[in-house]
N, C-alpha and C positions, 0 to 999 in steps of 0.2 A: 755961825755956819761957816765950815772951813770952804775954801776956794773949790775943791772937789765937790761940795754938796750943793751948790749953786746951779752948775749945770745939770746935775741929777734931777733938781726940781724942775728946772726950765724945759729939759727935754724928755722927761718922762712922766712927771705927775700934771704938767699943764695938758698934754695931748690926751692923757687918761681921763682928765674930768671933761675935756671937751667930748670924748667919745661917749662918755655916760650921759653927758647932757643932751648929745645928738639922738643917742638911744631912746632917750625918755621923750623927747619932743615928737620924735617919728612914732613912737609906740603908742603914746597919748592922742597924738592926732589922727592915728590910723583907727583905735579904739572909738573916739568920737564920731568918726564918718560910719563905722560899724554899727554904733548906737542908734545913728538918725536913720540908717538904712533899714535895719532891723525892725526898728518901730514902724517906718514908714511902708515896709511889706506886710505888715501885720496889720494895718489900718488905723494906726494911731498917729496923732501929731504930737510932737514934743513940746511941752510948756516949759519945763525947766530940768536941768540935769546938774547935779553936783557930783563931783569926783571924789571918791571916798579915800582920803589918804590913811586912815587908820582903820584896823579890821573892825568891821560892824556889819551887823544884817546877817542874812543867810549865807552869804558868800565870803564870811571873814577869812577864811582859809585861802581863798584865791587871791589876795593881796599877797600873801607870801609867795604866791607863785608869778609874782608880778603881772598878774591880770587886773585889767581897769575894772572897778566896780562902781556903778553910780547910782545915786538916790535919784528917781526920777519921778515926774509928775507928766501924765500924757492925757490927751482927750482920745477917746475911743469913738468909734463910727457914730453911736449914738449921742455923741456931745457929753458924755459924763467924764469927769475927771477921776482919774486912776493913779494910785501911788505904788511904789514899789522898788525892788532893786534890779539893776540888769548887769551882768557879768559879761564883759567881752573878752574873748579867748585872744591870746597874743598873735597878732600877724594872721589873723584869720577873719572871715566874714561870720564867724559864729557868735552866737549869743544866748545867754539864758537868762530868763527873768523869774523873780519870785514876786508876786503881787500881793499888796497888804491884804488881809481879808480873805485870800484863796485858800481853799483847803489844799492841803498838800498830801 
């Protein structure tokens, strides 16, 4: 590295990496809150949720739009365990579910 390229790395790339990290922490934290609230409002109790980092399930294109997609297990009001996919919109309280075995 030349003497000029060290400041470029320090003053440009390090803050850029920090901003990208901050964006993802905030975005995914908000998505997790949206997921919990959305399930609770519909009478579900969250059992487990796994964030999908690789396109899978019915919302595979949502990951390309940087939307959080979760593989979830939840209990409904009757106590039955349901499984499916939940896609949380970016910086919004909106979500959409596709439950396993549900007719589309």
